[in-house]
N, C-alpha and C positions, 0 to 999 in steps of 0.2 A: 906436110909435118904441117899447122895453120900454127902461127902466133897470135901472139898473148900483145890488146890493145886497145883501141875506143873504136871504129870506127868512125867516118867523116858527120852522119847521119848523129850516132850519137850527141858528140861533143856540139851541132849546132844544136839540136836536142836543148841540149843543158846549157852553153849560151842565151836561146830565148828564150826559154826561164827565168833566169838569170838576172837580163834586162829587164823585164818582163816587174819581176823583186823587186828591184833597183827601181825601176819612175815609179811603184807606189811611193817607197819610203821614202825618199830623194824628198819630195815637198813637204811629210809630215817631218821631216830633220830639219830641214830650215825653217820650218814654225817653232819647235822648237826652240835654233839658236836663237830665235829671236826674242821668244822668248825668257830666255836667261836673259838674250841682253837690255831688254823693259825692264826687269825684275830685277837686276844691279844698277838702274840709271835708278826707277825708283829709289831704290834702298840708298842710292848714294844721295840726292835730291832731300828725302828725308835728313839724314844725315844733317846733313847745312840746315834744314832747317830749327833740327835740335838745337845745333852749334849757336845759330844767328840769339836763338832765342834766351840757352844758356849764356852766355859771353854777354848780352843787356844783361838780367838780371847776378854776375857775378862783376860786371865794369859799376855795374846803379847807371845807365846812363839808357839810349837806341839806339840801338842797331837796325838795321838795313839792310833786309836782302834782297838787292836786284836783279832782276830776269829779265836777259835779252834772248827771250824766244828761238831772234831770226837768224842767232847763230847759236844760242844754244850755252850759251853762260852763264854762270848764277855764281854772283858774288855778296860776299860776307865782312860790311863794312858797317866801325861806328866813324864814323865820322866822316875825315876824310881817310884813316891809314885801312887798308886792305884785313879782314882779315887772311877768310883764306878765300879762289875763287878755282871755278872750274869749271874746264868747259868739256859740261857733263855729255852734249850732242857730239862731239867727233870723240868725246873718250868711246863713248857706246852705242855708237850708229842710229837714234834715235833725233828726234822730230818731238822740239816740247810747242806747245801751245795753249795760253794762258788772256783771259784779258787781260789782267791786270801787272802791271812793269815791276811792279814792288811792293814791299810788306813790311811796316815799322816796330817792333817789339819796343813797348815801353820798361824799364830799372826794376817792374815787377815781372813783366813775362807776358804782357798781354800784348794783342798784334792787334796793332791801328791798319785797317785800308786787308783785316784779313778776313770780315764776312762773309759767306756765298766766293770763297778764293779756289779754285778747282785748276790744277794744272795735267795736263795732258799731255803723257811719254808715250811717243808712237813708235812703232816700229817694223813697217808692214802690215800686215794683219795682226799685231799683236795691239793692242793697247791700255796702258789702265791711267787710272785718274788719281790722282794725288787733294785733298780738299782738306781747306784748314778750318778750323771754328774759328768762332772768337774771340776765344780765348788765346786763341795762337798754337793749339794742339793737331798734330796734323795726321792723317790716318787715309788709308787710300785701297 
């Protein structure tokens, strides 16, 4: 009488194929996750730029957006009042790099110090660049 089931050789072959497929898929999955985090950080940063610009227009006064790229913190403030502060690097696991530490929006929404401003958001092998125009508009 013969028993039904799998032999040890069949199980080892299936496991070996599974390990090879897993080894191929895992790095791609991490790149996918990194891309999601970078896109999330870029979206959040763009909303902070938009908040700073709209706050300047609504308040009729200058509003600053300060970037601490070493700690990954972005702060929107009007004078000494902090409107919003976010730890983007810690929240999304990204690094920020830029040549400028701040942008000031005028009461009409024009960005001072915004010409040629770019902010690079990076996580592992995935990166995106946020560019601010002379008028203070943001694109990536």
